PDB file of N, CA, C and O in Angstrom:
ATOM      1  N   UNK A   1       2.076  -0.812  13.498  1.00  0.00           N
ATOM      2  CA  UNK A   1       1.063  -0.344  12.636  1.00  0.00           C
ATOM      3  C   UNK A   1      -0.106  -1.298  12.592  1.00  0.00           C
ATOM      4  O   UNK A   1       0.054  -2.510  12.739  1.00  0.00           O
ATOM      5  N   UNK A   2      -1.300  -0.731  12.384  1.00  0.00           N
ATOM      6  CA  UNK A   2      -2.564  -1.511  12.447  1.00  0.00           C
ATOM      7  C   UNK A   2      -2.655  -2.507  11.329  1.00  0.00           C
ATOM      8  O   UNK A   2      -3.328  -3.524  11.496  1.00  0.00           O
ATOM      9  N   UNK A   3      -2.008  -2.280  10.171  1.00  0.00           N
ATOM     10  CA  UNK A   3      -2.252  -3.128   9.052  1.00  0.00           C
ATOM     11  C   UNK A   3      -1.391  -4.378   8.957  1.00  0.00           C
ATOM     12  O   UNK A   3      -1.493  -5.161   8.012  1.00  0.00           O
ATOM     13  N   UNK A   4      -0.561  -4.538   9.939  1.00  0.00           N
ATOM     14  CA  UNK A   4       0.220  -5.811   9.886  1.00  0.00           C
ATOM     15  C   UNK A   4       0.155  -6.495  11.159  1.00  0.00           C
ATOM     16  O   UNK A   4       0.124  -5.833  12.197  1.00  0.00           O
ATOM     17  N   UNK A   5       0.131  -7.806  11.177  1.00  0.00           N
ATOM     18  CA  UNK A   5       0.157  -8.613  12.414  1.00  0.00           C
ATOM     19  C   UNK A   5       1.471  -9.273  12.502  1.00  0.00           C
ATOM     20  O   UNK A   5       1.820 -10.069  11.630  1.00  0.00           O
ATOM     21  N   UNK A   6       2.211  -8.984  13.501  1.00  0.00           N
ATOM     22  CA  UNK A   6       3.546  -9.502  13.747  1.00  0.00           C
ATOM     23  C   UNK A   6       4.470  -9.325  12.550  1.00  0.00           C
ATOM     24  O   UNK A   6       5.199 -10.228  12.141  1.00  0.00           O
ATOM     25  N   UNK A   7       4.395  -8.091  12.005  1.00  0.00           N
ATOM     26  CA  UNK A   7       5.300  -7.656  10.899  1.00  0.00           C
ATOM     27  C   UNK A   7       5.093  -8.375   9.641  1.00  0.00           C
ATOM     28  O   UNK A   7       6.066  -8.498   8.897  1.00  0.00           O
ATOM     29  N   UNK A   8       3.928  -8.884   9.288  1.00  0.00           N
ATOM     30  CA  UNK A   8       3.682  -9.563   8.092  1.00  0.00           C
ATOM     31  C   UNK A   8       3.133  -8.579   7.004  1.00  0.00           C
ATOM     32  O   UNK A   8       2.340  -7.694   7.326  1.00  0.00           O
ATOM     33  N   UNK A   9       3.552  -8.737   5.743  1.00  0.00           N
ATOM     34  CA  UNK A   9       2.932  -7.996   4.681  1.00  0.00           C
ATOM     35  C   UNK A   9       1.441  -8.390   4.466  1.00  0.00           C
ATOM     36  O   UNK A   9       1.012  -9.503   4.768  1.00  0.00           O
ATOM     37  N   UNK A  10       0.699  -7.423   3.936  1.00  0.00           N
ATOM     38  CA  UNK A  10      -0.711  -7.714   3.668  1.00  0.00           C
ATOM     39  C   UNK A  10      -1.182  -7.076   2.389  1.00  0.00           C
ATOM     40  O   UNK A  10      -0.735  -5.969   2.088  1.00  0.00           O
ATOM     41  N   UNK A  11      -2.042  -7.682   1.619  1.00  0.00           N
ATOM     42  CA  UNK A  11      -2.618  -7.110   0.444  1.00  0.00           C
ATOM     43  C   UNK A  11      -4.034  -7.430   0.435  1.00  0.00           C
ATOM     44  O   UNK A  11      -4.428  -8.577   0.647  1.00  0.00           O
ATOM     45  N   UNK A  12      -4.877  -6.381   0.180  1.00  0.00           N
ATOM     46  CA  UNK A  12      -6.351  -6.572   0.171  1.00  0.00           C
ATOM     47  C   UNK A  12      -6.893  -6.166  -1.128  1.00  0.00           C
ATOM     48  O   UNK A  12      -6.510  -5.126  -1.664  1.00  0.00           O
ATOM     49  N   UNK A  13      -7.778  -6.946  -1.665  1.00  0.00           N
ATOM     50  CA  UNK A  13      -8.388  -6.723  -2.969  1.00  0.00           C
ATOM     51  C   UNK A  13      -9.875  -6.442  -2.771  1.00  0.00           C
ATOM     52  O   UNK A  13     -10.518  -7.133  -1.981  1.00  0.00           O
ATOM     53  N   UNK A  14     -10.414  -5.502  -3.426  1.00  0.00           N
ATOM     54  CA  UNK A  14     -11.783  -5.111  -3.397  1.00  0.00           C
ATOM     55  C   UNK A  14     -12.331  -4.921  -4.795  1.00  0.00           C
ATOM     56  O   UNK A  14     -11.669  -4.270  -5.603  1.00  0.00           O
ATOM     57  N   UNK A  15     -13.531  -5.462  -5.144  1.00  0.00           N
ATOM     58  CA  UNK A  15     -14.021  -5.318  -6.484  1.00  0.00           C
ATOM     59  C   UNK A  15     -15.456  -4.730  -6.421  1.00  0.00           C
ATOM     60  O   UNK A  15     -16.162  -4.869  -5.422  1.00  0.00           O
ATOM     61  N   UNK A  16     -15.846  -4.076  -7.520  1.00  0.00           N
ATOM     62  CA  UNK A  16     -17.110  -3.552  -7.734  1.00  0.00           C
ATOM     63  C   UNK A  16     -17.639  -4.121  -9.047  1.00  0.00           C
ATOM     64  O   UNK A  16     -17.283  -3.670 -10.135  1.00  0.00           O
ATOM     65  N   UNK A  17     -18.517  -5.144  -8.904  1.00  0.00           N
ATOM     66  CA  UNK A  17     -18.963  -5.855 -10.115  1.00  0.00           C
ATOM     67  C   UNK A  17     -19.759  -4.953 -11.096  1.00  0.00           C
ATOM     68  O   UNK A  17     -19.692  -5.111 -12.315  1.00  0.00           O
ATOM     69  N   UNK A  18     -20.478  -4.044 -10.527  1.00  0.00           N
ATOM     70  CA  UNK A  18     -21.254  -3.131 -11.402  1.00  0.00           C
ATOM     71  C   UNK A  18     -20.481  -2.303 -12.311  1.00  0.00           C
ATOM     72  O   UNK A  18     -20.893  -2.054 -13.444  1.00  0.00           O
ATOM     73  N   UNK A  19     -19.309  -1.839 -11.833  1.00  0.00           N
ATOM     74  CA  UNK A  19     -18.449  -0.998 -12.704  1.00  0.00           C
ATOM     75  C   UNK A  19     -17.264  -1.806 -13.260  1.00  0.00           C
ATOM     76  O   UNK A  19     -16.508  -1.299 -14.089  1.00  0.00           O
ATOM     77  N   UNK A  20     -17.093  -3.094 -12.797  1.00  0.00           N
ATOM     78  CA  UNK A  20     -15.955  -3.935 -13.237  1.00  0.00           C
ATOM     79  C   UNK A  20     -14.637  -3.365 -12.859  1.00  0.00           C
ATOM     80  O   UNK A  20     -13.652  -3.551 -13.573  1.00  0.00           O
ATOM     81  N   UNK A  21     -14.584  -2.649 -11.714  1.00  0.00           N
ATOM     82  CA  UNK A  21     -13.282  -2.085 -11.174  1.00  0.00           C
ATOM     83  C   UNK A  21     -12.793  -2.776  -9.974  1.00  0.00           C
ATOM     84  O   UNK A  21     -13.572  -3.403  -9.256  1.00  0.00           O
ATOM     85  N   UNK A  22     -11.550  -2.692  -9.726  1.00  0.00           N
ATOM     86  CA  UNK A  22     -10.904  -3.306  -8.588  1.00  0.00           C
ATOM     87  C   UNK A  22      -9.977  -2.341  -7.958  1.00  0.00           C
ATOM     88  O   UNK A  22      -9.399  -1.479  -8.620  1.00  0.00           O
ATOM     89  N   UNK A  23      -9.824  -2.491  -6.600  1.00  0.00           N
ATOM     90  CA  UNK A  23      -8.868  -1.628  -5.867  1.00  0.00           C
ATOM     91  C   UNK A  23      -8.030  -2.608  -5.064  1.00  0.00           C
ATOM     92  O   UNK A  23      -8.522  -3.628  -4.580  1.00  0.00           O
ATOM     93  N   UNK A  24      -6.764  -2.279  -4.935  1.00  0.00           N
ATOM     94  CA  UNK A  24      -5.789  -3.027  -4.140  1.00  0.00           C
ATOM     95  C   UNK A  24      -5.173  -2.099  -3.148  1.00  0.00           C
ATOM     96  O   UNK A  24      -4.795  -0.980  -3.493  1.00  0.00           O
ATOM     97  N   UNK A  25      -5.061  -2.540  -1.916  1.00  0.00           N
ATOM     98  CA  UNK A  25      -4.394  -1.879  -0.834  1.00  0.00           C
ATOM     99  C   UNK A  25      -3.300  -2.867  -0.378  1.00  0.00           C
ATOM    100  O   UNK A  25      -3.586  -4.048  -0.177  1.00  0.00           O
ATOM    101  N   UNK A  26      -2.039  -2.389  -0.212  1.00  0.00           N
ATOM    102  CA  UNK A  26      -0.961  -3.242   0.223  1.00  0.00           C
ATOM    103  C   UNK A  26      -0.150  -2.532   1.339  1.00  0.00           C
ATOM    104  O   UNK A  26      -0.046  -1.305   1.368  1.00  0.00           O
ATOM    105  N   UNK A  27       0.392  -3.310   2.212  1.00  0.00           N
ATOM    106  CA  UNK A  27       1.234  -2.859   3.240  1.00  0.00           C
ATOM    107  C   UNK A  27       2.422  -3.804   3.453  1.00  0.00           C
ATOM    108  O   UNK A  27       2.227  -5.017   3.528  1.00  0.00           O
ATOM    109  N   UNK A  28       3.597  -3.299   3.548  1.00  0.00           N
ATOM    110  CA  UNK A  28       4.795  -4.115   3.780  1.00  0.00           C
ATOM    111  C   UNK A  28       5.559  -3.390   4.909  1.00  0.00           C
ATOM    112  O   UNK A  28       5.893  -2.212   4.782  1.00  0.00           O
ATOM    113  N   UNK A  29       5.838  -4.135   6.048  1.00  0.00           N
ATOM    114  CA  UNK A  29       6.598  -3.490   7.083  1.00  0.00           C
ATOM    115  C   UNK A  29       8.033  -3.118   6.649  1.00  0.00           C
ATOM    116  O   UNK A  29       8.615  -3.719   5.746  1.00  0.00           O
ATOM    117  N   UNK A  30       8.566  -2.098   7.340  1.00  0.00           N
ATOM    118  CA  UNK A  30       9.926  -1.623   6.975  1.00  0.00           C
ATOM    119  C   UNK A  30      11.006  -2.743   7.161  1.00  0.00           C
ATOM    120  O   UNK A  30      12.032  -2.772   6.482  1.00  0.00           O
ATOM    121  N   UNK A  31      10.715  -3.618   8.083  1.00  0.00           N
ATOM    122  CA  UNK A  31      11.769  -4.684   8.341  1.00  0.00           C
ATOM    123  C   UNK A  31      11.513  -5.965   7.629  1.00  0.00           C
ATOM    124  O   UNK A  31      11.994  -7.015   8.055  1.00  0.00           O
ATOM    125  N   UNK A  32      10.733  -5.916   6.502  1.00  0.00           N
ATOM    126  CA  UNK A  32      10.421  -7.157   5.765  1.00  0.00           C
ATOM    127  C   UNK A  32      11.756  -7.687   5.144  1.00  0.00           C
ATOM    128  O   UNK A  32      12.593  -6.892   4.719  1.00  0.00           O
ATOM    129  N   UNK A  33      11.941  -9.012   5.098  1.00  0.00           N
ATOM    130  CA  UNK A  33      13.143  -9.594   4.587  1.00  0.00           C
ATOM    131  C   UNK A  33      13.345  -9.412   3.102  1.00  0.00           C
ATOM    132  O   UNK A  33      12.393  -9.163   2.361  1.00  0.00           O
ATOM    133  N   UNK A  34      14.574  -9.534   2.670  1.00  0.00           N
ATOM    134  CA  UNK A  34      14.986  -9.578   1.279  1.00  0.00           C
ATOM    135  C   UNK A  34      14.660  -8.272   0.510  1.00  0.00           C
ATOM    136  O   UNK A  34      14.438  -8.291  -0.701  1.00  0.00           O
ATOM    137  N   UNK A  35      14.638  -7.178   1.222  1.00  0.00           N
ATOM    138  CA  UNK A  35      14.394  -5.948   0.579  1.00  0.00           C
ATOM    139  C   UNK A  35      13.020  -5.793  -0.041  1.00  0.00           C
ATOM    140  O   UNK A  35      12.824  -5.012  -0.972  1.00  0.00           O
ATOM    141  N   UNK A  36      12.069  -6.554   0.493  1.00  0.00           N
ATOM    142  CA  UNK A  36      10.705  -6.585  -0.065  1.00  0.00           C
ATOM    143  C   UNK A  36      10.035  -5.134   0.137  1.00  0.00           C
ATOM    144  O   UNK A  36       9.897  -4.632   1.253  1.00  0.00           O
ATOM    145  N   UNK A  37       9.677  -4.581  -0.934  1.00  0.00           N
ATOM    146  CA  UNK A  37       9.073  -3.221  -0.918  1.00  0.00           C
ATOM    147  C   UNK A  37       7.668  -3.275  -1.461  1.00  0.00           C
ATOM    148  O   UNK A  37       7.349  -4.080  -2.336  1.00  0.00           O
ATOM    149  N   UNK A  38       6.818  -2.389  -0.917  1.00  0.00           N
ATOM    150  CA  UNK A  38       5.367  -2.476  -1.276  1.00  0.00           C
ATOM    151  C   UNK A  38       5.158  -2.255  -2.759  1.00  0.00           C
ATOM    152  O   UNK A  38       4.375  -2.999  -3.349  1.00  0.00           O
ATOM    153  N   UNK A  39       5.798  -1.288  -3.413  1.00  0.00           N
ATOM    154  CA  UNK A  39       5.557  -1.095  -4.802  1.00  0.00           C
ATOM    155  C   UNK A  39       6.112  -2.176  -5.720  1.00  0.00           C
ATOM    156  O   UNK A  39       5.660  -2.346  -6.852  1.00  0.00           O
ATOM    157  N   UNK A  40       7.120  -2.918  -5.196  1.00  0.00           N
ATOM    158  CA  UNK A  40       7.647  -4.114  -5.932  1.00  0.00           C
ATOM    159  C   UNK A  40       6.584  -5.191  -5.968  1.00  0.00           C
ATOM    160  O   UNK A  40       6.627  -6.053  -6.846  1.00  0.00           O
ATOM    161  N   UNK A  41       5.663  -5.177  -5.079  1.00  0.00           N
ATOM    162  CA  UNK A  41       4.620  -6.168  -4.936  1.00  0.00           C
ATOM    163  C   UNK A  41       3.308  -5.652  -5.614  1.00  0.00           C
ATOM    164  O   UNK A  41       2.651  -6.379  -6.358  1.00  0.00           O
ATOM    165  N   UNK A  42       2.974  -4.425  -5.337  1.00  0.00           N
ATOM    166  CA  UNK A  42       1.700  -3.856  -5.880  1.00  0.00           C
ATOM    167  C   UNK A  42       1.726  -3.750  -7.400  1.00  0.00           C
ATOM    168  O   UNK A  42       0.794  -4.200  -8.067  1.00  0.00           O
ATOM    169  N   UNK A  43       2.807  -3.148  -7.968  1.00  0.00           N
ATOM    170  CA  UNK A  43       2.769  -2.818  -9.371  1.00  0.00           C
ATOM    171  C   UNK A  43       2.595  -4.005 -10.288  1.00  0.00           C
ATOM    172  O   UNK A  43       1.760  -3.945 -11.190  1.00  0.00           O
ATOM    173  N   UNK A  44       3.351  -5.100 -10.104  1.00  0.00           N
ATOM    174  CA  UNK A  44       3.053  -6.282 -10.942  1.00  0.00           C
ATOM    175  C   UNK A  44       1.720  -6.962 -10.664  1.00  0.00           C
ATOM    176  O   UNK A  44       1.060  -7.481 -11.564  1.00  0.00           O
ATOM    177  N   UNK A  45       1.365  -6.942  -9.449  1.00  0.00           N
ATOM    178  CA  UNK A  45       0.133  -7.627  -9.024  1.00  0.00           C
ATOM    179  C   UNK A  45      -1.183  -6.983  -9.593  1.00  0.00           C
ATOM    180  O   UNK A  45      -2.225  -7.618  -9.753  1.00  0.00           O
ATOM    181  N   UNK A  46      -1.027  -5.728  -9.862  1.00  0.00           N
ATOM    182  CA  UNK A  46      -2.280  -4.981 -10.374  1.00  0.00           C
ATOM    183  C   UNK A  46      -2.331  -5.005 -11.966  1.00  0.00           C
ATOM    184  O   UNK A  46      -3.324  -4.620 -12.582  1.00  0.00           O
ATOM    185  N   UNK A  47      -1.235  -5.464 -12.552  1.00  0.00           N
ATOM    186  CA  UNK A  47      -1.160  -5.455 -13.986  1.00  0.00           C
ATOM    187  C   UNK A  47      -2.272  -6.299 -14.677  1.00  0.00           C
ATOM    188  O   UNK A  47      -2.813  -5.863 -15.693  1.00  0.00           O
ATOM    189  N   UNK A  48      -2.611  -7.472 -14.153  1.00  0.00           N
ATOM    190  CA  UNK A  48      -3.746  -8.233 -14.791  1.00  0.00           C
ATOM    191  C   UNK A  48      -5.051  -7.483 -14.785  1.00  0.00           C
ATOM    192  O   UNK A  48      -5.920  -7.755 -15.614  1.00  0.00           O
ATOM    193  N   UNK A  49      -5.214  -6.548 -13.878  1.00  0.00           N
ATOM    194  CA  UNK A  49      -6.464  -5.834 -13.751  1.00  0.00           C
ATOM    195  C   UNK A  49      -6.540  -4.623 -14.643  1.00  0.00           C
ATOM    196  O   UNK A  49      -7.448  -3.799 -14.548  1.00  0.00           O
ATOM    197  N   UNK A  50      -5.524  -4.541 -15.541  1.00  0.00           N
ATOM    198  CA  UNK A  50      -5.367  -3.314 -16.402  1.00  0.00           C
ATOM    199  C   UNK A  50      -5.257  -2.122 -15.472  1.00  0.00           C
ATOM    200  O   UNK A  50      -5.900  -1.090 -15.662  1.00  0.00           O
ATOM    201  N   UNK A  51      -4.397  -2.303 -14.431  1.00  0.00           N
ATOM    202  CA  UNK A  51      -4.410  -1.227 -13.463  1.00  0.00           C
ATOM    203  C   UNK A  51      -3.134  -0.405 -13.401  1.00  0.00           C
ATOM    204  O   UNK A  51      -2.162  -0.628 -14.123  1.00  0.00           O
ATOM    205  N   UNK A  52      -3.198   0.538 -12.513  1.00  0.00           N
ATOM    206  CA  UNK A  52      -2.073   1.416 -12.269  1.00  0.00           C
ATOM    207  C   UNK A  52      -1.999   1.607 -10.765  1.00  0.00           C
ATOM    208  O   UNK A  52      -3.005   1.663 -10.056  1.00  0.00           O
ATOM    209  N   UNK A  53      -0.746   1.706 -10.313  1.00  0.00           N
ATOM    210  CA  UNK A  53      -0.591   1.830  -8.870  1.00  0.00           C
ATOM    211  C   UNK A  53      -0.348   3.312  -8.541  1.00  0.00           C
ATOM    212  O   UNK A  53       0.232   4.087  -9.300  1.00  0.00           O
ATOM    213  N   UNK A  54      -0.847   3.628  -7.335  1.00  0.00           N
ATOM    214  CA  UNK A  54      -0.516   4.966  -6.871  1.00  0.00           C
ATOM    215  C   UNK A  54       0.755   4.949  -6.183  1.00  0.00           C
ATOM    216  O   UNK A  54       1.383   3.893  -6.106  1.00  0.00           O
ATOM    217  N   UNK A  55       1.187   6.007  -5.681  1.00  0.00           N
ATOM    218  CA  UNK A  55       2.451   6.066  -4.910  1.00  0.00           C
ATOM    219  C   UNK A  55       2.373   5.321  -3.620  1.00  0.00           C
ATOM    220  O   UNK A  55       1.297   5.063  -3.080  1.00  0.00           O
ATOM    221  N   UNK A  56       3.478   4.999  -3.162  1.00  0.00           N
ATOM    222  CA  UNK A  56       3.593   4.345  -1.882  1.00  0.00           C
ATOM    223  C   UNK A  56       4.310   5.264  -0.877  1.00  0.00           C
ATOM    224  O   UNK A  56       5.112   6.121  -1.248  1.00  0.00           O
ATOM    225  N   UNK A  57       3.992   5.052   0.396  1.00  0.00           N
ATOM    226  CA  UNK A  57       4.571   5.926   1.401  1.00  0.00           C
ATOM    227  C   UNK A  57       4.583   5.114   2.721  1.00  0.00           C
ATOM    228  O   UNK A  57       3.569   4.544   3.122  1.00  0.00           O
ATOM    229  N   UNK A  58       5.690   5.083   3.340  1.00  0.00           N
ATOM    230  CA  UNK A  58       5.804   4.383   4.648  1.00  0.00           C
ATOM    231  C   UNK A  58       5.306   2.939   4.636  1.00  0.00           C
ATOM    232  O   UNK A  58       4.689   2.455   5.585  1.00  0.00           O
ATOM    233  N   UNK A  59       5.610   2.260   3.494  1.00  0.00           N
ATOM    234  CA  UNK A  59       5.237   0.852   3.373  1.00  0.00           C
ATOM    235  C   UNK A  59       3.824   0.561   2.969  1.00  0.00           C
ATOM    236  O   UNK A  59       3.397  -0.592   2.924  1.00  0.00           O
ATOM    237  N   UNK A  60       3.106   1.606   2.678  1.00  0.00           N
ATOM    238  CA  UNK A  60       1.661   1.492   2.191  1.00  0.00           C
ATOM    239  C   UNK A  60       1.496   1.974   0.825  1.00  0.00           C
ATOM    240  O   UNK A  60       2.128   2.953   0.428  1.00  0.00           O
ATOM    241  N   UNK A  61       0.604   1.280   0.021  1.00  0.00           N
ATOM    242  CA  UNK A  61       0.387   1.731  -1.338  1.00  0.00           C
ATOM    243  C   UNK A  61      -0.992   1.242  -1.785  1.00  0.00           C
ATOM    244  O   UNK A  61      -1.550   0.319  -1.191  1.00  0.00           O
ATOM    245  N   UNK A  62      -1.519   1.841  -2.799  1.00  0.00           N
ATOM    246  CA  UNK A  62      -2.813   1.452  -3.320  1.00  0.00           C
ATOM    247  C   UNK A  62      -2.805   1.646  -4.804  1.00  0.00           C
ATOM    248  O   UNK A  62      -2.018   2.441  -5.317  1.00  0.00           O
ATOM    249  N   UNK A  63      -3.646   0.953  -5.502  1.00  0.00           N
ATOM    250  CA  UNK A  63      -3.843   0.997  -6.976  1.00  0.00           C
ATOM    251  C   UNK A  63      -5.192   0.591  -7.350  1.00  0.00           C
ATOM    252  O   UNK A  63      -5.942   0.082  -6.517  1.00  0.00           O
ATOM    253  N   UNK A  64      -5.566   0.802  -8.646  1.00  0.00           N
ATOM    254  CA  UNK A  64      -6.896   0.478  -9.098  1.00  0.00           C
ATOM    255  C   UNK A  64      -6.784  -0.067 -10.494  1.00  0.00           C
ATOM    256  O   UNK A  64      -5.868   0.288 -11.235  1.00  0.00           O
ATOM    257  N   UNK A  65      -7.727  -0.945 -10.867  1.00  0.00           N
ATOM    258  CA  UNK A  65      -7.732  -1.463 -12.208  1.00  0.00           C
ATOM    259  C   UNK A  65      -9.194  -1.432 -12.781  1.00  0.00           C
ATOM    260  O   UNK A  65     -10.190  -1.333 -12.064  1.00  0.00           O
ATOM    261  N   UNK A  66      -9.215  -1.523 -14.114  1.00  0.00           N
ATOM    262  CA  UNK A  66     -10.499  -1.400 -14.834  1.00  0.00           C
ATOM    263  C   UNK A  66     -11.023  -2.746 -15.286  1.00  0.00           C
ATOM    264  O   UNK A  66     -11.988  -2.786 -16.050  1.00  0.00           O
ATOM    265  N   UNK A  67     -10.401  -3.920 -14.827  1.00  0.00           N
ATOM    266  CA  UNK A  67     -10.893  -5.208 -15.232  1.00  0.00           C
ATOM    267  C   UNK A  67     -10.973  -6.151 -14.039  1.00  0.00           C
ATOM    268  O   UNK A  67     -10.111  -7.012 -13.861  1.00  0.00           O
ATOM    269  N   UNK A  68     -12.027  -5.983 -13.211  1.00  0.00           N
ATOM    270  CA  UNK A  68     -12.085  -6.767 -11.999  1.00  0.00           C
ATOM    271  C   UNK A  68     -12.372  -8.221 -12.280  1.00  0.00           C
ATOM    272  O   UNK A  68     -12.306  -9.045 -11.368  1.00  0.00           O
ATOM    273  N   UNK A  69     -12.698  -8.570 -13.547  1.00  0.00           N
ATOM    274  CA  UNK A  69     -12.931 -10.000 -13.877  1.00  0.00           C
ATOM    275  C   UNK A  69     -11.738 -10.839 -13.743  1.00  0.00           C
ATOM    276  O   UNK A  69     -11.843 -12.065 -13.733  1.00  0.00           O
ATOM    277  N   UNK A  70     -10.492 -10.182 -13.628  1.00  0.00           N
ATOM    278  CA  UNK A  70      -9.257 -10.932 -13.566  1.00  0.00           C
ATOM    279  C   UNK A  70      -8.656 -10.797 -12.182  1.00  0.00           C
ATOM    280  O   UNK A  70      -7.439 -10.882 -12.014  1.00  0.00           O
ATOM    281  N   UNK A  71      -9.537 -10.580 -11.157  1.00  0.00           N
ATOM    282  CA  UNK A  71      -8.986 -10.429  -9.771  1.00  0.00           C
ATOM    283  C   UNK A  71      -8.327 -11.684  -9.307  1.00  0.00           C
ATOM    284  O   UNK A  71      -7.304 -11.608  -8.626  1.00  0.00           O
ATOM    285  N   UNK A  72      -8.845 -12.830  -9.632  1.00  0.00           N
ATOM    286  CA  UNK A  72      -8.272 -14.172  -9.178  1.00  0.00           C
ATOM    287  C   UNK A  72      -6.804 -14.286  -9.696  1.00  0.00           C
ATOM    288  O   UNK A  72      -5.888 -14.660  -8.963  1.00  0.00           O
ATOM    289  N   UNK A  73      -6.637 -13.942 -10.997  1.00  0.00           N
ATOM    290  CA  UNK A  73      -5.324 -13.971 -11.580  1.00  0.00           C
ATOM    291  C   UNK A  73      -4.353 -13.004 -10.841  1.00  0.00           C
ATOM    292  O   UNK A  73      -3.212 -13.362 -10.549  1.00  0.00           O
ATOM    293  N   UNK A  74      -4.828 -11.798 -10.555  1.00  0.00           N
ATOM    294  CA  UNK A  74      -4.035 -10.818  -9.807  1.00  0.00           C
ATOM    295  C   UNK A  74      -3.675 -11.341  -8.391  1.00  0.00           C
ATOM    296  O   UNK A  74      -2.542 -11.164  -7.942  1.00  0.00           O
ATOM    297  N   UNK A  75      -4.594 -11.955  -7.720  1.00  0.00           N
ATOM    298  CA  UNK A  75      -4.332 -12.539  -6.438  1.00  0.00           C
ATOM    299  C   UNK A  75      -3.285 -13.639  -6.471  1.00  0.00           C
ATOM    300  O   UNK A  75      -2.412 -13.734  -5.609  1.00  0.00           O
ATOM    301  N   UNK A  76      -3.406 -14.435  -7.466  1.00  0.00           N
ATOM    302  CA  UNK A  76      -2.445 -15.590  -7.613  1.00  0.00           C
ATOM    303  C   UNK A  76      -1.017 -14.986  -7.886  1.00  0.00           C
ATOM    304  O   UNK A  76      -0.018 -15.473  -7.357  1.00  0.00           O
ATOM    305  N   UNK A  77      -0.968 -13.981  -8.674  1.00  0.00           N
ATOM    306  CA  UNK A  77       0.373 -13.356  -9.010  1.00  0.00           C
ATOM    307  C   UNK A  77       0.931 -12.755  -7.712  1.00  0.00           C
ATOM    308  O   UNK A  77       2.106 -12.948  -7.397  1.00  0.00           O
ATOM    309  N   UNK A  78       0.091 -12.024  -6.955  1.00  0.00           N
ATOM    310  CA  UNK A  78       0.490 -11.403  -5.736  1.00  0.00           C
ATOM    311  C   UNK A  78       1.053 -12.400  -4.782  1.00  0.00           C
ATOM    312  O   UNK A  78       2.052 -12.144  -4.109  1.00  0.00           O
ATOM    313  N   UNK A  79       0.360 -13.635  -4.713  1.00  0.00           N
ATOM    314  CA  UNK A  79       0.829 -14.695  -3.777  1.00  0.00           C
ATOM    315  C   UNK A  79       2.128 -15.274  -4.233  1.00  0.00           C
ATOM    316  O   UNK A  79       2.948 -15.636  -3.389  1.00  0.00           O
ATOM    317  N   UNK A  80       2.377 -15.390  -5.539  1.00  0.00           N
ATOM    318  CA  UNK A  80       3.669 -15.877  -6.091  1.00  0.00           C
ATOM    319  C   UNK A  80       4.780 -14.883  -5.772  1.00  0.00           C
ATOM    320  O   UNK A  80       5.876 -15.294  -5.392  1.00  0.00           O
ATOM    321  N   UNK A  81       4.533 -13.646  -5.910  1.00  0.00           N
ATOM    322  CA  UNK A  81       5.559 -12.604  -5.663  1.00  0.00           C
ATOM    323  C   UNK A  81       5.963 -12.579  -4.210  1.00  0.00           C
ATOM    324  O   UNK A  81       7.149 -12.549  -3.884  1.00  0.00           O
ATOM    325  N   UNK A  82       4.976 -12.592  -3.337  1.00  0.00           N
ATOM    326  CA  UNK A  82       5.207 -12.631  -1.913  1.00  0.00           C
ATOM    327  C   UNK A  82       5.950 -13.877  -1.456  1.00  0.00           C
ATOM    328  O   UNK A  82       6.831 -13.804  -0.599  1.00  0.00           O
ATOM    329  N   UNK A  83       5.591 -15.025  -2.034  1.00  0.00           N
ATOM    330  CA  UNK A  83       6.242 -16.272  -1.649  1.00  0.00           C
ATOM    331  C   UNK A  83       7.710 -16.231  -2.028  1.00  0.00           C
ATOM    332  O   UNK A  83       8.560 -16.694  -1.267  1.00  0.00           O
ATOM    333  N   UNK A  84       8.029 -15.662  -3.241  1.00  0.00           N
ATOM    334  CA  UNK A  84       9.428 -15.595  -3.693  1.00  0.00           C
ATOM    335  C   UNK A  84      10.172 -14.622  -2.794  1.00  0.00           C
ATOM    336  O   UNK A  84      11.273 -14.942  -2.346  1.00  0.00           O
ATOM    337  N   UNK A  85       9.627 -13.465  -2.514  1.00  0.00           N
ATOM    338  CA  UNK A  85      10.353 -12.483  -1.729  1.00  0.00           C
ATOM    339  C   UNK A  85      10.500 -12.838  -0.240  1.00  0.00           C
ATOM    340  O   UNK A  85      11.441 -12.387   0.413  1.00  0.00           O
ATOM    341  N   UNK A  86       9.595 -13.622   0.282  1.00  0.00           N
ATOM    342  CA  UNK A  86       9.585 -13.932   1.715  1.00  0.00           C
ATOM    343  C   UNK A  86      10.248 -15.290   2.033  1.00  0.00           C
ATOM    344  O   UNK A  86      10.361 -15.634   3.210  1.00  0.00           O
ATOM    345  N   UNK A  87      10.681 -16.056   1.050  1.00  0.00           N
ATOM    346  CA  UNK A  87      11.220 -17.379   1.299  1.00  0.00           C
ATOM    347  C   UNK A  87      12.736 -17.233   1.528  1.00  0.00           C
ATOM    348  O   UNK A  87      13.424 -18.226   1.761  1.00  0.00           O
TER     349      UNK A  87
END
């Protein structure tokens, strides 16, 4: 799949400062270790953004939030979750 390099999970954050909104796209390959699932990563990671996640399918998911000012916090949380799941 185009979204992963050598089977690695990926999460991309995008913000719109004018509307203070954020969008997150996430991908987790099917063979990720420790039962790592895309929605187990996306859902808590988007919470600081006052967000909600959309459904996931085939290891891909997206969500959006209405508080882009907290994107750094969301990114740190996403990093922590991925580190725990992939170690």
